Every structure is written in C-alpha cells, then in structure tokens.
N, C-alpha and C positions, 0 to 999 in steps of 0.2 A: 435440499436444504442447506443453508449455509451454517458454517461453525461460528461461534462467538469467541473472540479473542481480543483482549484489551491491550494496547501498547502505550508505553510511556517513553517519551524521548525528552532530551534537554535542548533548549534554544542555543545553549553555548558548546554544543558537541556535534560531531557528525552523527548521522542517523545510519547505522550499519546494522542490518538485521538479515538473516537468512530464515527461510521457511520452506515447507514442503507442501504443496496443495495434494489433498487426499479426497477422494470420493468414496465414501464407504471405507473399504480397507484397501482400495487400490490408488495408486498414484495417478494424478490427472496427466494425460499425455498433453503437453503444450506444444508439440510440433505444429508449426504453421500458425500458432495463435499470438496474440498480443495479451499482455497482462497489464491491468489498469488498477491503480489504487486512488480512489476519490475521497477527498477530505471535505466534509460538509458541516455547517453549523449545527445542524440536527438531521436525523434520518428522514428520508422522503421530502427533502428540501427542493423546492421547485426552482430556486434562483440559481445563481452562479457559485460553483464550488469554490472553497477556499484554495484548494490545490488539487491537482490531478497528476499523479506519476504514472509513467508508462514504460513499456519495454521496447519502444520503437527506437531505432538507431540513435545512440546518445542519449536514451532516457535514464532515468534513475533507478529502474528495475532492470535486472539482468536474468534471463533465463539460463541458469547454470547448467541443468541437465533436463532437457525437454521431455524425454520420455519418463523420467522419475518425478516430474513435477517440482523440481527444485529451482527456487528463485532466490535472488538477494536484492535488497534495497540499500542503495548507497546514495545518500544525499549529503553533501558537504555542509559543514557548520554555517557558512555564509548563506547558503540557500534556505536552511532550516530557519535561521534568524530573520531572514528577509521575507519569506513566504508562509511560515506557520507561526503565528502569534501565540503567545502562552495562553493557555485555556484548555478546556476539555471539549473536544470535537468528536463527531461521529465519522467513521469511515467504513468503506467497504471496498474489497478486492475482488475483481472480476476477471474472467477470462473470455476474450473476444475472439471468435474465428468465423469463417465464412458463414456458417450455417446457424450460429446462435451465440447468445452471450449468457454466461453462468456466473453467478456470485458464489464464492466459495467461503469467504470470510467477511465478518463484520464485527464492529465493536466500538469502543472509544478510544480516542488517540488523545492522550494527555501530553501537552507540550509544557514542560516546566521552564520558567525563566532561566534558571540556572544562576551562576555567579553574575553580578552587574558590576563588580570592580575587579 
C-alpha cells in the first residue's frame, strides 16, 4: 500500500526535493528500476497527465542510492513554470522494473503561483 504525502512547490522557484522510498521498514531497492512521478488533474484520471517526471537518462528524478531507495527531484524553475500550472493536482510516485510496477507515494501537489512581479 502506498504512503500519502502532500508536496507544495512554487512556480517561481526550482523544485528540489530528496526522498527515500521505504516498503514497511526496509528501503526499496531501485537497482535496475525506473522511478516515475505522474501529475494528474485528479486521481485515477484516464486522460493525459499534466506532467510525468522520470529517472531515465537526463530525467528530472535522480536515483542517488539505488540500494537505499534514495532519490532526488530536480526541476528547474523555467520547467516548473512552463509545465506545472498553479493549482492543486494529484500525483503518484511509482517504481517500474522488468517484473512489476509498484506505487509507493501519492498525494496532492500544490503549485503556488509565487511572485508575479
């Protein structure tokens, strides 16, 4: 079962966040896996996501320590402003490997407009 965790970011700032993926009381082994964070208008939305971040080469998610489940999200301000409109959105973070897809975290992603001048 996935953990619930809400995130708040600002459209006028970089989104830099570190997290550890835990299953029960053990770190998730990310070796050979891809990490994805999907931003949706609402949970279980069947249409196109607002944004998908991933850990593929050059992606905005970095696996910092695969055996300890450590990741970081690094989205530059220009990308936040261009791709994540202000509002309250739903998100889920999942790990994809050859044998399965497991969701570990879900919650609300609040994007604040920030300064406009």
